[in-house]
ZAPAMI-525550 format. One record per residue: residue in one letter; x, y, z of N, C-alpha, C, O in turn. Coordinates in steps of 0.001 Angstrom, whole numbers, plus 500000, padded with zeros to 6 digits. Layout:
- rest | n.c1 | n.c2 | n.c3 | ca.c1 | ca.c2 | ca.c3 | c.c1 | c.c2 | c.c3 | o.c1 | o.c2 | o.c3
- a | X | Y | Z | X | Y | Z | X | Y | Z | X | Y | Z
...
***
This chain:
- rest | n.c1 | n.c2 | n.c3 | ca.c1 | ca.c2 | ca.c3 | c.c1 | c.c2 | c.c3 | o.c1 | o.c2 | o.c3
- m | 086313 | 059775 | 493331 | 087377 | 059546 | 492374 | 086875 | 059894 | 490979 | 085729 | 059607 | 490636
- a | 087733 | 060510 | 490179 | 087358 | 060954 | 488848 | 087152 | 059762 | 487921 | 087848 | 058751 | 488019
- e | 086189 | 059902 | 487027 | 085903 | 058862 | 486043 | 087026 | 058827 | 485008 | 087530 | 059873 | 484599
- a | 087415 | 057631 | 484589 | 088493 | 057479 | 483606 | 088055 | 058071 | 482270 | 086910 | 057916 | 481846
- v | 088983 | 058741 | 481628 | 088728 | 059334 | 480321 | 088899 | 058249 | 479267 | 089889 | 057517 | 479266
- t | 087920 | 058153 | 478368 | 088020 | 057209 | 477262 | 087788 | 057937 | 475953 | 087059 | 058928 | 475894
- a | 088413 | 057435 | 474915 | 088198 | 058011 | 473589 | 086741 | 057871 | 473186 | 086160 | 058788 | 472606
- r | 086153 | 056729 | 473491 | 084751 | 056486 | 473130 | 083835 | 057519 | 473785 | 082946 | 058068 | 473133
- g | 084054 | 057784 | 475076 | 083236 | 058768 | 475773 | 083420 | 060168 | 475211 | 082450 | 060903 | 475030
- l | 084676 | 060537 | 474933 | 084948 | 061855 | 474358 | 084320 | 061988 | 472974 | 083741 | 063025 | 472652
- l | 084432 | 060945 | 472157 | 083863 | 060989 | 470808 | 082344 | 061046 | 470848 | 081727 | 061715 | 470019
- r | 081744 | 060358 | 471791 | 080280 | 060399 | 471937 | 079839 | 061827 | 472280 | 078892 | 062352 | 471695
- r | 080531 | 062434 | 473223 | 080201 | 063823 | 473591 | 080454 | 064771 | 472430 | 079658 | 065675 | 472176
- a | 081572 | 064564 | 471719 | 081910 | 065425 | 470581 | 080840 | 065341 | 469503 | 080441 | 066365 | 468947
- a | 080369 | 064131 | 469200 | 079333 | 063956 | 468182 | 078053 | 064674 | 468578 | 077413 | 065313 | 467743
- a | 077677 | 064573 | 469848 | 076447 | 065223 | 470311 | 076544 | 066738 | 470163 | 075577 | 067393 | 469773
- i | 077702 | 067286 | 470473 | 077885 | 068740 | 470360 | 077959 | 069159 | 468898 | 077272 | 070092 | 468482
- y | 078784 | 068477 | 468123 | 078995 | 068810 | 466716 | 077696 | 068759 | 465923 | 077431 | 069627 | 465091
- e | 076893 | 067740 | 466187 | 075664 | 067545 | 465422 | 074442 | 068178 | 466086 | 073322 | 068038 | 465597
- g | 074663 | 068872 | 467199 | 073569 | 069537 | 467886 | 072955 | 070634 | 467042 | 073637 | 071235 | 466213
- p | 071672 | 070901 | 467245 | 070980 | 071890 | 466408 | 071493 | 073320 | 466553 | 071386 | 074107 | 465612
- d | 072042 | 073665 | 467701 | 072510 | 075033 | 467925 | 074027 | 075157 | 467888 | 074578 | 076165 | 468330
- s | 074698 | 074152 | 467371 | 076149 | 074092 | 467461 | 076846 | 075142 | 466609 | 077586 | 075969 | 467142
- g | 076631 | 075129 | 465323 | 077366 | 076012 | 464423 | 078715 | 075457 | 464031 | 079324 | 075935 | 463074
- l | 079195 | 074462 | 464747 | 080508 | 073890 | 464443 | 080495 | 073114 | 463132 | 081477 | 073128 | 462391
- r | 079406 | 072449 | 462849 | 079300 | 071683 | 461603 | 079390 | 072621 | 460399 | 080035 | 072299 | 459401
- e | 078739 | 073782 | 460498 | 078766 | 074732 | 459388 | 080160 | 075311 | 459176 | 080538 | 075619 | 458046
- g | 080919 | 075458 | 460248 | 082271 | 076008 | 460136 | 083326 | 074986 | 459795 | 084488 | 075338 | 459594
- a | 082938 | 073713 | 459724 | 083916 | 072642 | 459517 | 084586 | 072701 | 458154 | 085781 | 072427 | 458047
- a | 083850 | 073050 | 457117 | 084438 | 073080 | 455772 | 085595 | 074075 | 455700 | 086604 | 073813 | 455045
- a | 085448 | 075204 | 456368 | 086518 | 076208 | 456370 | 087727 | 075745 | 457172 | 088833 | 076245 | 456965
- a | 087531 | 074792 | 458091 | 088625 | 074302 | 458928 | 089683 | 073569 | 458118 | 090836 | 073473 | 458539
- a | 089303 | 073061 | 456975 | 090240 | 072310 | 456145 | 090996 | 073210 | 455172 | 091821 | 072724 | 454399
- g | 090731 | 074496 | 455199 | 091249 | 075404 | 454186 | 092706 | 075790 | 454263 | 093388 | 075758 | 453239
- r | 093213 | 076150 | 455415 | 094574 | 076677 | 455513 | 095386 | 075940 | 456568 | 095898 | 076523 | 457524
- l | 095479 | 074651 | 456354 | 096317 | 073797 | 457195 | 095979 | 073933 | 458672 | 094810 | 073899 | 459055
- f | 097000 | 074085 | 459491 | 096794 | 074110 | 460937 | 096118 | 075398 | 461404 | 095405 | 075392 | 462407
- a | 096331 | 076491 | 460692 | 095750 | 077773 | 461122 | 094228 | 077729 | 461065 | 093566 | 078148 | 462014
- s | 093666 | 077233 | 459975 | 092208 | 077180 | 459879 | 091641 | 076145 | 460850 | 090579 | 076361 | 461435
- g | 092336 | 075033 | 461022 | 091906 | 074047 | 462012 | 091970 | 074605 | 463418 | 091091 | 074344 | 464239
- g | 093007 | 075373 | 463693 | 093140 | 076007 | 465003 | 092030 | 077008 | 465259 | 091512 | 077097 | 466372
- r | 091665 | 077762 | 464232 | 090557 | 078715 | 464405 | 089243 | 077966 | 464667 | 088407 | 078425 | 465445
- w | 089070 | 076814 | 464015 | 087878 | 076005 | 464274 | 087900 | 075501 | 465717 | 086874 | 075526 | 466397
- m | 089061 | 075043 | 466187 | 089165 | 074590 | 467580 | 088890 | 075741 | 468542 | 088292 | 075537 | 469599
- q | 089321 | 076944 | 468185 | 089037 | 078102 | 469032 | 087533 | 078329 | 469109 | 086996 | 078590 | 470186
- a | 086849 | 078230 | 467967 | 085382 | 078383 | 467975 | 084735 | 077295 | 468832 | 083762 | 077555 | 469542
- a | 085277 | 076077 | 468765 | 084732 | 074984 | 469567 | 084933 | 075247 | 471053 | 084005 | 075076 | 471844
- l | 086130 | 075661 | 471438 | 086401 | 075960 | 472848 | 085544 | 077121 | 473336 | 085036 | 077095 | 474456
- e | 085386 | 078132 | 472500 | 084559 | 079279 | 472884 | 083103 | 078856 | 473054 | 082412 | 079359 | 473940
- q | 082635 | 077945 | 472221 | 081260 | 077451 | 472379 | 081140 | 076645 | 473660 | 080153 | 076780 | 474383
- l | 082133 | 075805 | 473954 | 082085 | 075001 | 475177 | 082049 | 075877 | 476428 | 081346 | 075573 | 477392
- r | 082812 | 076965 | 476400 | 082903 | 077853 | 477563 | 081871 | 078958 | 477572 | 081599 | 079551 | 478616
- a | 081300 | 079237 | 476428 | 080441 | 080410 | 476261 | 081217 | 081673 | 476633 | 080696 | 082581 | 477280
- a | 082471 | 081700 | 476204 | 083355 | 082846 | 476462 | 084429 | 082893 | 475380 | 084775 | 081873 | 474785
- r | 084944 | 084081 | 475141 | 085997 | 084271 | 474135 | 087352 | 083839 | 474690 | 087603 | 083928 | 475891
- l | 088208 | 083376 | 473807 | 089593 | 083058 | 474140 | 090481 | 084152 | 473563 | 090118 | 084786 | 472572
- p | 091640 | 084379 | 474173 | 092513 | 085424 | 473656 | 093105 | 085101 | 472294 | 093411 | 086018 | 471532
- g | 093273 | 083841 | 471970 | 093883 | 083454 | 470694 | 095376 | 083234 | 470847 | 095989 | 083640 | 471835
- a | 095938 | 082590 | 469855 | 097347 | 082200 | 469911 | 098274 | 083386 | 469693 | 098000 | 084275 | 468888
- r | 099380 | 083374 | 470433 | 100438 | 084369 | 470247 | 101356 | 083986 | 469090 | 102104 | 084817 | 468574
- f | 101288 | 082732 | 468695 | 102189 | 082207 | 467686 | 101405 | 081777 | 466458 | 100194 | 081561 | 466521
- n | 102103 | 081657 | 465349 | 101516 | 081185 | 464112 | 101107 | 079726 | 464293 | 101945 | 078878 | 464599
- l | 099837 | 079435 | 464108 | 099334 | 078079 | 464325 | 099902 | 077095 | 463314 | 100111 | 075927 | 463642
- n | 100156 | 077549 | 462087 | 100787 | 076655 | 461110 | 102180 | 076257 | 461582 | 102555 | 075090 | 461469
- a | 102938 | 077187 | 462100 | 104283 | 076882 | 462589 | 104223 | 075911 | 463773 | 105016 | 074972 | 463845
- l | 103291 | 076133 | 464691 | 103145 | 075222 | 465831 | 102794 | 073810 | 465359 | 103376 | 072831 | 465826
- g | 101850 | 073713 | 464442 | 101431 | 072403 | 463944 | 102539 | 071690 | 463196 | 102759 | 070494 | 463387
- f | 103243 | 072433 | 462338 | 104336 | 071799 | 461599 | 105432 | 071328 | 462545 | 105986 | 070244 | 462361
- l | 105746 | 072125 | 463544 | 106788 | 071729 | 464493 | 106349 | 070501 | 465295 | 107130 | 069571 | 465494
- k | 105113 | 070505 | 465748 | 104585 | 069359 | 466504 | 104709 | 068071 | 465703 | 105231 | 067074 | 466202
- y | 104233 | 068089 | 464467 | 104247 | 066866 | 463671 | 105610 | 066566 | 463078 | 105896 | 065411 | 462762
- a | 106454 | 067562 | 462918 | 107833 | 067294 | 462487 | 108590 | 066550 | 463580 | 109338 | 065617 | 463290
- l | 108401 | 066954 | 464829 | 109054 | 066262 | 465946 | 108577 | 064813 | 466052 | 109382 | 063895 | 466208
- a | 107274 | 064622 | 465967 | 106734 | 063260 | 466038 | 107176 | 062447 | 464825 | 107520 | 061272 | 464961
- g | 107170 | 063054 | 463653 | 107601 | 062370 | 462436 | 109073 | 062006 | 462473 | 109469 | 060943 | 461994
- l | 109883 | 062888 | 463040 | 111315 | 062609 | 463162 | 111546 | 061390 | 464055 | 112412 | 060564 | 463767
- g | 110786 | 061279 | 465119 | 110887 | 060095 | 465973 | 110534 | 058829 | 465213 | 111227 | 057818 | 465323
- a | 109444 | 058885 | 464434 | 109027 | 057719 | 463649 | 110068 | 057381 | 462589 | 110392 | 056212 | 462381
- l | 110586 | 058401 | 461924 | 111606 | 058162 | 460891 | 112890 | 057589 | 461472 | 113599 | 056842 | 460797
- s | 113190 | 057929 | 462709 | 114398 | 057368 | 463324 | 114257 | 055852 | 463483 | 115246 | 055129 | 463360
- c | 113066 | 055368 | 463749 | 112837 | 053914 | 463825 | 113037 | 053265 | 462466 | 113653 | 052204 | 462363
- v | 112520 | 053898 | 461428 | 112682 | 053374 | 460073 | 114155 | 053396 | 459675 | 114657 | 052439 | 459085
- a | 114847 | 054489 | 459997 | 116273 | 054588 | 459677 | 117080 | 053531 | 460420 | 118004 | 052941 | 459862
- l | 116732 | 053298 | 461663 | 117419 | 052275 | 462446 | 117194 | 050893 | 461829 | 118120 | 050088 | 461734
- a | 115972 | 050632 | 461419 | 115662 | 049359 | 460774 | 116465 | 049186 | 459487 | 116989 | 048106 | 459214
- w | 116553 | 050237 | 458717 | 117300 | 050191 | 457458 | 118794 | 050033 | 457717 | 119457 | 049219 | 457074
- r | 119313 | 050800 | 458644 | 120753 | 050775 | 458945 | 121198 | 049424 | 459494 | 122243 | 048902 | 459106
- l | 120412 | 048873 | 460385 | 120774 | 047588 | 461005 | 120328 | 046384 | 460180 | 120685 | 045243 | 460471
- e | 119532 | 046671 | 459133 | 118932 | 045615 | 458329 | 118140 | 044646 | 459202 | 118101 | 043440 | 458960
- e | 117526 | 045206 | 460197 | 116631 | 044488 | 461114 | 115269 | 045168 | 460988 | 114962 | 046082 | 461753
- w | 114461 | 044734 | 460039 | 113248 | 045447 | 459664 | 112198 | 045477 | 460759 | 111287 | 046305 | 460711
- w | 112300 | 044606 | 461734 | 111325 | 044615 | 462810 | 111380 | 045908 | 463614 | 110405 | 046253 | 464282
- w | 112521 | 046647 | 463563 | 112595 | 047946 | 464249 | 111557 | 048921 | 463693 | 111120 | 049832 | 464396
- g | 111171 | 048734 | 462466 | 110193 | 049619 | 461830 | 108824 | 049590 | 462476 | 108064 | 050551 | 462361
- v | 108494 | 048482 | 463165 | 107170 | 048413 | 463804 | 107037 | 049427 | 464933 | 105925 | 049728 | 465367
- f | 108150 | 049953 | 465409 | 108101 | 050930 | 466489 | 107795 | 052349 | 465992 | 107590 | 053256 | 466799
- a | 107765 | 052543 | 464674 | 107565 | 053889 | 464116 | 106255 | 054520 | 464599 | 106250 | 055674 | 465028
- v | 105157 | 053783 | 464536 | 103854 | 054351 | 464935 | 103795 | 054617 | 466436 | 103403 | 055715 | 466832
- p | 104172 | 053651 | 467296 | 104141 | 053960 | 468733 | 105059 | 055126 | 469114 | 104703 | 055937 | 469968
- v | 106224 | 055213 | 468493 | 107135 | 056318 | 468804 | 106526 | 057638 | 468340 | 106593 | 058637 | 469056
- f | 105932 | 057647 | 467145 | 105270 | 058863 | 466651 | 104260 | 059356 | 467681 | 104268 | 060531 | 468048
- y | 103388 | 058462 | 468147 | 102337 | 058879 | 469072 | 102845 | 059129 | 470483 | 102265 | 059938 | 471208
- a | 103907 | 058461 | 470886 | 104501 | 058756 | 472201 | 105023 | 060189 | 472223 | 104959 | 060859 | 473253
- i | 105531 | 060651 | 471105 | 105989 | 062050 | 471008 | 104795 | 062983 | 470828 | 104726 | 064034 | 471465
- e | 103865 | 062604 | 469969 | 102719 | 063470 | 469673 | 101881 | 063744 | 470912 | 101387 | 064860 | 471078
- v | 101703 | 062744 | 471797 | 100851 | 062964 | 472975 | 101460 | 063963 | 473950 | 100747 | 064519 | 474787
- q | 102748 | 064198 | 473857 | 103356 | 065224 | 474706 | 102795 | 066598 | 474346 | 102853 | 067536 | 475141
- m | 102251 | 066698 | 473131 | 101740 | 067974 | 472625 | 100269 | 067890 | 472241 | 099789 | 068725 | 471474
- v | 099542 | 066902 | 472755 | 098145 | 066719 | 472370 | 097306 | 067954 | 472710 | 096331 | 068246 | 472018
- f | 097669 | 068663 | 473748 | 096905 | 069855 | 474151 | 097547 | 071155 | 473664 | 097191 | 072236 | 474132
- l | 098487 | 071053 | 472732 | 099224 | 072233 | 472249 | 098291 | 073314 | 471698 | 098436 | 074487 | 472040
- f | 097343 | 072932 | 470857 | 096490 | 073954 | 470252 | 095547 | 074606 | 471265 | 095457 | 075833 | 471288
- p | 094842 | 073845 | 472103 | 094020 | 074538 | 473110 | 094846 | 075464 | 474004 | 094406 | 076562 | 474346
- i | 096027 | 075022 | 474375 | 096891 | 075848 | 475227 | 097340 | 077097 | 474482 | 097318 | 078199 | 475032
- a | 097744 | 076921 | 473233 | 098167 | 078084 | 472434 | 097014 | 079062 | 472259 | 097222 | 080275 | 472296
- l | 095802 | 078553 | 472070 | 094631 | 079417 | 471881 | 094264 | 080186 | 473140 | 093537 | 081178 | 473082
- e | 094770 | 079725 | 474277 | 094593 | 080447 | 475539 | 095531 | 081661 | 475605 | 095433 | 082477 | 476521
- g | 096442 | 081771 | 474622 | 097396 | 082874 | 474625 | 098655 | 082560 | 475405 | 099416 | 083469 | 475736
- e | 098893 | 081291 | 475707 | 100050 | 080862 | 476497 | 101360 | 081271 | 475824 | 101532 | 081102 | 474617
- a | 102274 | 081808 | 476622 | 103562 | 082272 | 476098 | 104514 | 081120 | 475795 | 105369 | 081245 | 474919
- r | 104381 | 080004 | 476504 | 105243 | 078831 | 476299 | 104372 | 077599 | 476062 | 104273 | 076733 | 476931
- p | 103751 | 077519 | 474908 | 102763 | 076450 | 474700 | 103358 | 075040 | 474715 | 102702 | 074116 | 475195
- f | 104577 | 074845 | 474207 | 105143 | 073497 | 474203 | 105448 | 073013 | 475618 | 105127 | 071878 | 475972
- r | 106055 | 073853 | 476407 | 106366 | 073487 | 477793 | 105086 | 073242 | 478589 | 104999 | 072283 | 479356
- t | 104112 | 074096 | 478405 | 102847 | 073945 | 479117 | 102127 | 072676 | 478673 | 101516 | 071995 | 479497
- a | 102189 | 072349 | 477384 | 101551 | 071132 | 476870 | 102107 | 069887 | 477554 | 101362 | 068952 | 477847
- l | 103406 | 069875 | 477808 | 104011 | 068736 | 478517 | 103379 | 068560 | 479898 | 103083 | 067440 | 480315
- g | 103177 | 069661 | 480594 | 102547 | 069601 | 481913 | 101119 | 069084 | 481847 | 100684 | 068357 | 482739
- w | 100388 | 069449 | 480806 | 099009 | 068981 | 480669 | 098963 | 067497 | 480327 | 098023 | 066807 | 480720
- t | 099954 | 066996 | 479606 | 100009 | 065552 | 479358 | 100224 | 064812 | 480663 | 099613 | 063767 | 480891
- r | 101082 | 065338 | 481520 | 101259 | 064732 | 482846 | 099953 | 064789 | 483631 | 099579 | 063821 | 484292
- r | 099269 | 065913 | 483556 | 097991 | 066078 | 484257 | 096955 | 065072 | 483757 | 096081 | 064642 | 484510
- a | 097060 | 064704 | 482485 | 096131 | 063733 | 481890 | 096493 | 062294 | 482238 | 095819 | 061363 | 481798
- g | 097552 | 062106 | 483025 | 097935 | 060762 | 483457 | 099252 | 060276 | 482895 | 099689 | 059170 | 483213
- g | 099895 | 061084 | 482062 | 101188 | 060699 | 481508 | 101077 | 060141 | 480096 | 099995 | 060065 | 479515
- t | 102216 | 059759 | 479573 | 102305 | 059341 | 478174 | 101416 | 058146 | 477860 | 100633 | 058202 | 476911
- l | 101514 | 057075 | 478625 | 100740 | 055868 | 478305 | 099238 | 056095 | 478448 | 098456 | 055636 | 477615
- a | 098840 | 056795 | 479492 | 097410 | 057086 | 479670 | 096899 | 057951 | 478518 | 095803 | 057725 | 478006
- a | 097687 | 058930 | 478119 | 097282 | 059794 | 477004 | 097234 | 059011 | 475696 | 096352 | 059234 | 474867
- m | 098183 | 058093 | 475512 | 098181 | 057285 | 474285 | 096945 | 056393 | 474204 | 096439 | 056146 | 473109
- r | 096454 | 055907 | 475339 | 095242 | 055078 | 475333 | 094031 | 055868 | 474827 | 093078 | 055285 | 474312
- v | 094072 | 057163 | 474974 | 092980 | 058005 | 474471 | 093291 | 058485 | 473054 | 092418 | 058472 | 472186
- v | 094512 | 058900 | 472825 | 094876 | 059505 | 471541 | 094843 | 058504 | 470389 | 094397 | 058857 | 469297
- l | 095294 | 057287 | 470591 | 095336 | 056322 | 469481 | 093948 | 056052 | 468886 | 093813 | 056071 | 467663
- p | 092916 | 055804 | 469696 | 091586 | 055650 | 469083 | 091066 | 056944 | 468446 | 090382 | 056900 | 467423
- l | 091389 | 058093 | 469047 | 090984 | 059360 | 468429 | 091649 | 059517 | 467066 | 091004 | 059916 | 466096
- a | 092939 | 059203 | 466998 | 093676 | 059306 | 465736 | 093102 | 058348 | 464696 | 093014 | 058691 | 463517
- a | 092716 | 057157 | 465124 | 092125 | 056188 | 464190 | 090846 | 056747 | 463575 | 090627 | 056628 | 462370
- v | 090004 | 057356 | 464405 | 088770 | 057952 | 463892 | 089102 | 059113 | 462956 | 088513 | 059238 | 461882
- m | 090041 | 059957 | 463361 | 090389 | 061123 | 462551 | 090983 | 060725 | 461197 | 090681 | 061343 | 460176
- l | 091820 | 059701 | 461193 | 092515 | 059315 | 459966 | 091743 | 058314 | 459119 | 091842 | 058344 | 457892
- l | 090980 | 057432 | 459743 | 090336 | 056345 | 459009 | 088818 | 056482 | 458889 | 088195 | 055783 | 458090
- g | 088229 | 057363 | 459665 | 086778 | 057509 | 459635 | 086249 | 057888 | 458265 | 085191 | 057412 | 457853
- g | 086969 | 058732 | 457563 | 086548 | 059120 | 456222 | 086596 | 057971 | 455242 | 085747 | 057867 | 454357
- v | 087591 | 057100 | 455396 | 087716 | 055932 | 454535 | 086518 | 055007 | 454725 | 086077 | 054336 | 453792
- c | 086007 | 054986 | 455944 | 084853 | 054132 | 456264 | 083529 | 054782 | 455867 | 082462 | 054258 | 456184
- g | 083592 | 055909 | 455181 | 082383 | 056559 | 454688 | 081708 | 057489 | 455670 | 080554 | 057868 | 455467
- r | 082403 | 057867 | 456734 | 081788 | 058747 | 457729 | 082156 | 060212 | 457509 | 081747 | 061070 | 458291
- g | 082909 | 060508 | 456476 | 083285 | 061879 | 456155 | 084607 | 062272 | 456769 | 084769 | 062231 | 457988
- f | 085565 | 062658 | 455922 | 086907 | 062995 | 456408 | 086890 | 064213 | 457331 | 087444 | 064169 | 458429
- v | 086264 | 065281 | 456893 | 086243 | 066507 | 457697 | 085458 | 066269 | 458983 | 085881 | 066697 | 460057
- r | 084333 | 065597 | 458881 | 083503 | 065313 | 460052 | 084291 | 064517 | 461093 | 084246 | 064842 | 462279
- c | 085001 | 063492 | 460668 | 085769 | 062659 | 461597 | 086942 | 063433 | 462186 | 087263 | 063283 | 463365
- w | 087577 | 064256 | 461366 | 088668 | 065095 | 461877 | 088122 | 066032 | 462957 | 088738 | 066200 | 464009
- c | 086968 | 066638 | 462691 | 086365 | 067554 | 463662 | 085982 | 066836 | 464946 | 086152 | 067383 | 466035
- f | 085466 | 065616 | 464831 | 085139 | 064847 | 466035 | 086380 | 064673 | 466902 | 086323 | 064859 | 468118
- g | 087503 | 064316 | 466280 | 088733 | 064115 | 467043 | 089222 | 065393 | 467693 | 089615 | 065389 | 468859
- c | 089200 | 066487 | 466947 | 089640 | 067775 | 467500 | 088716 | 068228 | 468628 | 089178 | 068725 | 469656
- l | 087424 | 068056 | 468431 | 086468 | 068438 | 469467 | 086635 | 067554 | 470703 | 086482 | 068027 | 471829
- a | 086946 | 066277 | 470499 | 087209 | 065383 | 471630 | 088407 | 065872 | 472437 | 088380 | 065839 | 473668
- v | 089458 | 066326 | 471755 | 090632 | 066873 | 472454 | 090240 | 068137 | 473216 | 090682 | 068341 | 474347
- c | 089416 | 068982 | 472606 | 088949 | 070193 | 473292 | 088151 | 069842 | 474542 | 088323 | 070471 | 475586
- l | 087285 | 068846 | 474442 | 086497 | 068414 | 475600 | 087403 | 067864 | 476709 | 087209 | 068165 | 477887
- w | 088367 | 067076 | 476327 | 089327 | 066501 | 477273 | 090094 | 067603 | 477979 | 090272 | 067572 | 479196
- y | 090549 | 068582 | 477199 | 091271 | 069729 | 477754 | 090384 | 070504 | 478728 | 090824 | 070868 | 479818
- e | 089151 | 070752 | 478339 | 088239 | 071501 | 479201 | 087957 | 070748 | 480498 | 087887 | 071351 | 481569
- d | 087797 | 069429 | 480399 | 087593 | 068629 | 481606 | 088781 | 068770 | 482554 | 088605 | 068964 | 483757
- l | 089987 | 068671 | 482006 | 091199 | 068805 | 482827 | 091328 | 070213 | 483408 | 091725 | 070386 | 484560
- r | 090988 | 071214 | 482597 | 091083 | 072611 | 483047 | 090115 | 072860 | 484194 | 090478 | 073480 | 485194
- l | 088884 | 072377 | 484051 | 087891 | 072569 | 485116 | 088272 | 071794 | 486368 | 088058 | 072273 | 487481
- q | 088830 | 070617 | 486199 | 089299 | 069829 | 487338 | 090402 | 070585 | 488078 | 090412 | 070616 | 489309
- a | 091325 | 071190 | 487341 | 092410 | 071963 | 487961 | 091856 | 073179 | 488696 | 092323 | 073517 | 489783
- l | 090859 | 073836 | 488103 | 090246 | 074994 | 488763 | 089549 | 074584 | 490057 | 089644 | 075284 | 491065
- r | 088847 | 073450 | 490028 | 088181 | 072957 | 491245 | 089204 | 072622 | 492329 | 088992 | 072926 | 493503
- q | 090311 | 071996 | 491934 | 091351 | 071649 | 492903 | 091991 | 072902 | 493502 | 092284 | 072958 | 494696
- e | 092197 | 073890 | 492660 | 092757 | 075159 | 493133 | 091801 | 075838 | 494110 | 092221 | 076339 | 495154
- l | 090533 | 075851 | 493770 | 089523 | 076453 | 494652 | 089447 | 075685 | 495978 | 089378 | 076292 | 497047
- h | 089461 | 074370 | 495903 | 089402 | 073544 | 497118 | 090623 | 073790 | 498011 | 090509 | 073806 | 499237
- a | 091789 | 073981 | 497387 | 093015 | 074233 | 498154 | 092947 | 075582 | 498881 | 093550 | 075745 | 499941
- r | 092222 | 076537 | 498316 | 092100 | 077864 | 498936 | 091130 | 077869 | 500109 | 091228 | 078703 | 501009
- i | 090196 | 076930 | 500088 | 089159 | 076905 | 501135 | 089690 | 076269 | 502389 | 088966 | 076158 | 503378
***
């Protein structure tokens, strides 16, 4: 039986790779913050290529557009909770904004790795990979701690870019684990 995926385990592996002497990812991290989602996506591509020791075809779509759409959809879900709270004058509805944001966001947690594979339908494919990862709740159990590190790690003095890179690299590792698992299952089915 496969070992359960945890944010802590992914972050531990990400830190070891990122801070490794032959990584190169740490040196490229500063440029990852330069041009929104596109530069971050290129950094993730370098990370995936290092993990595989092979080149990726790259995204068919503008990475900034993919990122903005992903977070606009998740943000719209969160804003709908706030709007509902305001409209009904029942402010407790607002507490659902964060869980709703992440329930939507996890549907696309693998969007960038999938897009970097050259996938023609990255949003649809991302939904399938979330199911492969165990579904929405299982993915949220991993994504929420990753998001906390990515968003709050810099505040705690661990470096904003460094913490963001750890989270992105953790997602890349998670994706690669799932991809290799799928390849093994496919190979086993052929035998």
